[in-house]
N, C-alpha and C positions, 0 to 999 in steps of 0.2 A: 504494500500500500504506500502511495507517495507520502512523503513527510509534509505535514501541515504546520503552519506557524502556530505557536502556542501564545495566547494573549498574555501580555506582561503581568496582568493582575491575577493570573492563575498560578496555582502552586506548581513547582517544578516536579517532574517525574523522578522516580528513584534512580540513582546512579548505578547502573547494572554493569556487570562484566561484559566483555565483548561476546556478542552472540546471545546474550541473555533474553529472556522472554518477559514481556509486559502484559498484564491482564487488566481489564477494566470490568467493574461490576456495576451494572445499571440497576438501581434499586427503585422500587415503586412502593407506594403506601401498603402497609401490612405485609411487607416482604418477610421471608423466613430468616431470622437472625442466625439460627442454627446452621442452615444450609450455607449461608455466607461465611460464617466463622469456620465451618468445616473445610470449605474450599481454600480460604486464605491461609489458615493455620497449616494446612498440608504443605503448601509451597514455602511457607515461612520455615517450617521444620526442615524441609529439603535444603534450603539455604544454609541452615545451621550445620547440617551434616556435611554439606559440600564445602563449608568454610568460605563461602563467597556469596555475594548477592546476585545469583543467576536469575531468580524470579522476582518480579516487582508487581505491584498492584495499585490500583487507584479506584475511587468510588465516584459514581455518577448518578444524577437524578434528572428528571425532566427539565427543571429550571435551575438546578444548582442549589436548591433549598434543602434543608434537612428533611429526612424521611423518617416516618414512624414505623418501626418494625411490628410484626404481629404480636409481640410480647409487650408492646407499649413503650419500648425504649426508643428515644430519638437518636438518629445518627447523622452527624454532619458529613457532607460529601465534598469532594474536591472540585468537581466540574459539573456543568450543565451538559445535557446530551448534545447540544449544538456545538460545544467547545471541547469535547473529549479529544485528546491528542491521539496520534496513531498508536495502536496497541496490537498485540498478536491475536488476542481473542477478546471480543466484547461479550460478556456473559449477562444475561437478563435474569434477575433474581426476583421471583414472584412468590407470594405465599397465599393468603386467604382470599384475595379477590383479583380479578383481571380488569376491574373497572376502577379508575383512579384519576385524580387531577393531572392534566398534561398528557393523557394517553395518546392523543393525536400527534403530539410532538414526538413521543417515543416511537410510535409506529412509523412515522415519516423518517426518523433517523435510522431505524432498522432497515427500512427499504433502501435508503441511500447507502448505508453500509454494505448491504448485499449487492447493490448495483456496482459498487466500486470494487467488488471482489473480496471484501473483508470476511474474516472468519467470525462466526457467531456461535454463541453457546447459550445454554439455559439451565438454570438450577430449579428443581421442583416444577412449579407450574409455569415457569418461564417459557416452556415450549408452546404454550397457548398463544403468547404474544408473538413469538416467531412465526407461528402458523398464520395468525391474523395479518401479519405483515407480508405474507407470501414468501417467507424465507425457508420453508421446509418442503416445498414441492419437489418431489423426486428424491427425497432423502428419508432415511430411517431416522426415527427419533424415539424418545420415551418421555414419560411424564409420571408424576406421582400416581400410584394405583387408584387413589380415591377420586382422581380427576380424569382417569382414562376413558371411562364410559362417556362422559360428556364431550371429551375431545374427539373421540372417534365418530360420534354422531354429528358433531359440527364439521369435522374435516375427514369425511369418509375415504378420501383418496390419498391421505397421508398414512404411511406405514408406521404406526405407533406400536412398538413391539411389546411394551410392558417389561422390558429388561431393566436392570439396575442403571445402566448407562448405555449410550450409543455414540460412536464416533463415525460419522459418514462424511468423508472428504472434509469440507470446511464447516461442518456442523457438529457441535459437541453438546449433547444433552444428557441430563441425569434426573433421577427421581427425587432428588433433594435428600435432606437428612444425612445419614451416614454414606449414602451413595455419592455425595459430593466428594467425600474422601477418596472413594474408589476411582472416580473420574480423574481427579487431579493426580492420583498415584499412577494412573495409566499414562498420563502426560510425563510424569517424572520417570517412569520406567522406560518410555520411548526415548527420552533424552539421555538418561544415565544408567539404564540397566536395572535388573531386578534387585541387586544388592542394596542400592540406595533406596529404591521403592520399599523394600521390606524393612529397611532401617527406619524409614519414616513411619510405616505402619506400626512398628513396635513402639515408637514413641507415644502413640495414641492408644496402645493396648488394642489395636485393630487386629483381631485374631487371624482373619483371612482376607486377602485382597481379592475382591470379586472381579470377575471378568465381564465383558460386555454380554457374554452369553448367559450370565446368571439372571434368572427371573426375580422380579420383586415378589415379596410375600403378598398374596392376593388380597389380604384383608385381616381382620381380627381373628386370632386363633388359627393362623395358617402356618405355623411353624412346623414344617415337616422334616426338619433337620434330624438325621439319624434314623428316620423311619424308612419303610420299604421303598425301594426305587420304583417298584410297580405301582405302589400307592401314589407316589408323586406324579408318575406319568398319567394316571387316571385323573387326578385332580387337575393337572394342567389341561388335559383334554376337556374336562368339564368347563373350566374357566374360559377356554377358547371357543366354546360352543354353547353359549347361553341363549341365543335367539332360536336355534333349532337343536334342542337337547338330544343327545345321543340316548339310545335305548340301553337297558341293562346289558343286553347281549352284545351290542357294539362296544360298550366300555370294557366288558370282560375280554372280548376278542382282541382289543387293542393292546392288552397286557398279557395275552397268552394264558388267560385264566378262565375258569368257569364262573358263571354268575354266583354260585354259592361260595366259591373261594374269594371273590371280590367282596361279598357281604361280610364274610368272616374277617377279611383284612380291615375293612372300615370299622367294624365293631371293636376289633382288638386295639386299633391305633387311635381311633377318633370317637369311639363310643356312640356312633350314630350309623344308621343305614346309608348306603350310597344314594338312595332316592331322596332321603331327607337332607343329606349334605348338598346334593345338587340343587334341590329346591331352595336351600338357604343361600347358595351362591347367586342364584337367579334373582331372588328377592333383594339381596344386598345390592346387586347391580341396578335393579329397579329403583331402589332408594337413592342411589347416586344420581341416576338420570332425573328423578323428580327434583332433587336438590340443585342440580347443576344446569338443567336445561329447561326450556319452555315447551317441551314436547307434550302434546295432549296425552292424558293418562292412558287412553286406549293404545296409542303408539308406543308408550313405555311398556305396556303389557305385551304387545306383539314383539317388541325388541328383546324381551326376556323370555320368550317361548310360550306365552299364554295366548290361547285362541279365544278365551272367554273373559270378558270384562268382569263379570260377576265372580268367576273363580279366582281371578287375579286379586280382586278387592278382598275376597274372603281369606285367601292365603296370606295376603299382606297384613291384614288385621291380626291374624293368628300369630304371625312372626313378630310384629313390631308393636302390637297393641293399639294401633290407630289405622284408619283408612288412608289410602293413597292421597285423597284430596286434602286431608289434614296435614300430611307430610309436606305437601306443596305450599301450604299457607305458613309453615314454620320458617323463620328466618335464622340462618346459620352464619 
């Protein structure tokens, strides 16, 4: 990217060693402080192990004003999005909402950055803004599992994998939280090898560096670590096929088991039948769609494999203790 003049009243960028990398983090109201800190502290720790300032970072907002994180803490930033100097990757950090003051400026800046061939990234729900700005077309990406349902309904042509992070050419996205560590560790590993990356991970008691191929946990109580590989395969198949649910026979066949063996597997590890587990996954996806989109309730029902509005409403009430219409009226 061509060098741009930095206004004299703007703070200077960090003095990096030759060939070092500079990152900018574009923050919006209610951004995730944890995702931001996880990303920045990973490269800070890498600098410490390297004994040199190879990585630098700066913060940006729509107008250069302070931004309030989702935890209520204010953060003073270095630049406005119109004045951000050249960096290697511009990351968008989003948390609880994709609507905020100055959004049009942010989207315009992202489009301009993409047109100039710049590299863009996203932490947590930042992928939503990249998609709105037209910067994820033809790219793989990921987003926090809680927002994936709404994302795929809004942007059906974008391949949102649901993995912990994705790097596809000049687009770097992760699901936020601790996956920000994994994404930045992959950058460190690419630059300096596995030993340095593992050393940084050890500093944070990060037991295992996840790869881009690792899936996110699908939701509450989805920790299948240490459980049967066949069970994990069936659960992943369920999660990927909520609009047209697989039959018990199809699920069993996918794992090379009988229907009865699958039932025993679920009862032993999850204390629930496969059918009940599958229903819960579908209803949780329905709740995400009700909270994240303006889809009609009937369309939500169809998108989660229900052919009857009344059966959907009855099942939803049994699972969550309220009808779908009441879920939609609730503000989160």
